[in-house]
C-alpha positions in Angstrom: -16.9 21.7 13.1 -17.2 19.5 16.3 -14.8 15.4 15.9 -17.2 13.0 15.0 -17.1 10.2 18.0 -16.3 8.1 15.1 -13.2 10.1 14.0 -9.8 7.6 13.8 -11.5 4.5 14.9 -11.9 1.5 13.2 -15.3 1.7 11.8 -16.0 -1.0 9.4 -14.6 -4.9 8.3 -15.1 -5.9 4.9 -14.4 -9.8 3.4 -13.9 -10.5 0.3 -15.4 -14.1 0.1 -16.1 -16.7 -2.6 -20.0 -17.7 -1.3 -21.7 -15.0 0.3 -24.7 -17.2 1.5 -21.6 -19.6 2.6 -20.4 -16.9 4.9 -23.8 -15.9 6.0 -24.4 -19.4 7.6 -20.7 -19.7 8.8 -20.6 -16.5 10.8 -24.6 -16.5 11.8 -24.5 -20.1 13.2 -20.9 -19.7 15.1 -21.4 -16.3 16.4 -25.3 -15.2 15.7 -24.4 -12.4 13.5 -27.7 -10.5 11.8 -27.2 -9.8 8.1 -28.8 -7.6 5.3 -28.5 -8.3 1.8 -27.3 -5.4 -0.6 -27.4 -6.9 -3.9 -26.4 -10.4 -4.9 -22.2 -10.0 -4.8 -22.6 -7.7 -0.9 -23.9 -8.7 2.1 -23.8 -6.6 5.7 -23.1 -7.6 8.9 -23.8 -6.6 12.2 -22.5 -8.4 15.6 -24.3 -6.1 17.8 -21.7 -3.8 18.3 -19.9 -3.1 14.4 -20.9 -3.7 11.0 -18.9 -5.0 7.8 -20.0 -6.5 5.0 -18.9 -10.1 2.8 -18.0 -8.4 -0.8 -18.2 -11.2 -3.8 -15.2 -11.4 -4.9 -13.4 -14.4 -4.5 -11.9 -16.8 -2.0 -8.6 -14.9 0.1 -5.3 -15.9 -1.4 -2.6 -14.7 0.7 -1.8 -14.8 4.3 -1.0 -12.0 6.5 -2.5 -8.5 7.0 -4.6 -7.6 10.1 -6.1 -9.7 12.6 -9.8 -9.9 13.6 -10.6 -10.6 17.3 -14.0 -11.5 18.4 -14.7 -11.8 21.9 -16.6 -14.7 23.3 -17.6 -15.0 27.1 -17.6 -18.7 26.9 -13.8 -20.0 25.0 -14.0 -23.5 24.7 -18.2 -23.6 23.6 -17.7 -20.4 21.1 -14.7 -23.3 19.4 -17.1 -26.6 19.5 -19.4 -24.0 17.6 -17.0 -22.4 15.3 -15.3 -26.4 14.5 -19.4 -27.7 14.1 -20.3 -25.1 11.3 -16.6 -25.3 9.1 -14.3 -23.6 10.8 -10.8 -25.0 11.5 -9.0 -24.2 14.4 -5.2 -23.0 13.5 -3.9 -22.3 16.6 -5.3 -24.1 19.8 -6.6 -22.2 22.5 -4.0 -20.8 25.1 -3.2 -18.6 28.2 -1.7 -15.4 28.0 -2.2 -11.8 30.5 -5.6 -11.3 31.2 -7.5 -14.5 29.6 -7.6 -16.6 26.9 -7.6 -17.5 22.9 -7.7 -19.3 19.8 -7.5 -19.2 16.7 -9.4 -20.0 13.2 -9.7 -19.9 9.2 -13.6 -19.6 8.4 -14.4 -21.1 5.3 -12.7 -18.1 2.6 -9.4 -19.0 4.7 -9.4 -15.3 6.9 -7.3 -16.4 10.0 -9.3 -14.8 13.1 -9.1 -14.9 16.6 -11.7 -15.5 19.9 -10.5 -14.4 23.2 -12.1 -14.1 26.5 -11.4 -13.1 29.9 -13.0 -15.8 31.7 
């Protein structure tokens, strides 16, 4: 049997959230993601490259775990948009070899990062 192109790759990201409508609003406005509902307790998102989901299950309670990192052509504009729609900057933009990035928390308390090579 031939190996699939997705073998051993991250295929899906799922967030446990307290309010699906709030998550849709935040990620839709901040990053332009599209959505497909699967009943009142689950919503799939698509960022144009990766699929994931919002599962109704309460707000995130603990820190840690994998850091999801998004890419933006215009880092400053993206940070402004994240803040405008309710994201909290937890690590201001900083430079590193290869680019710049900032970290934010979403309305459910998940910490994510956004980076740019520009």
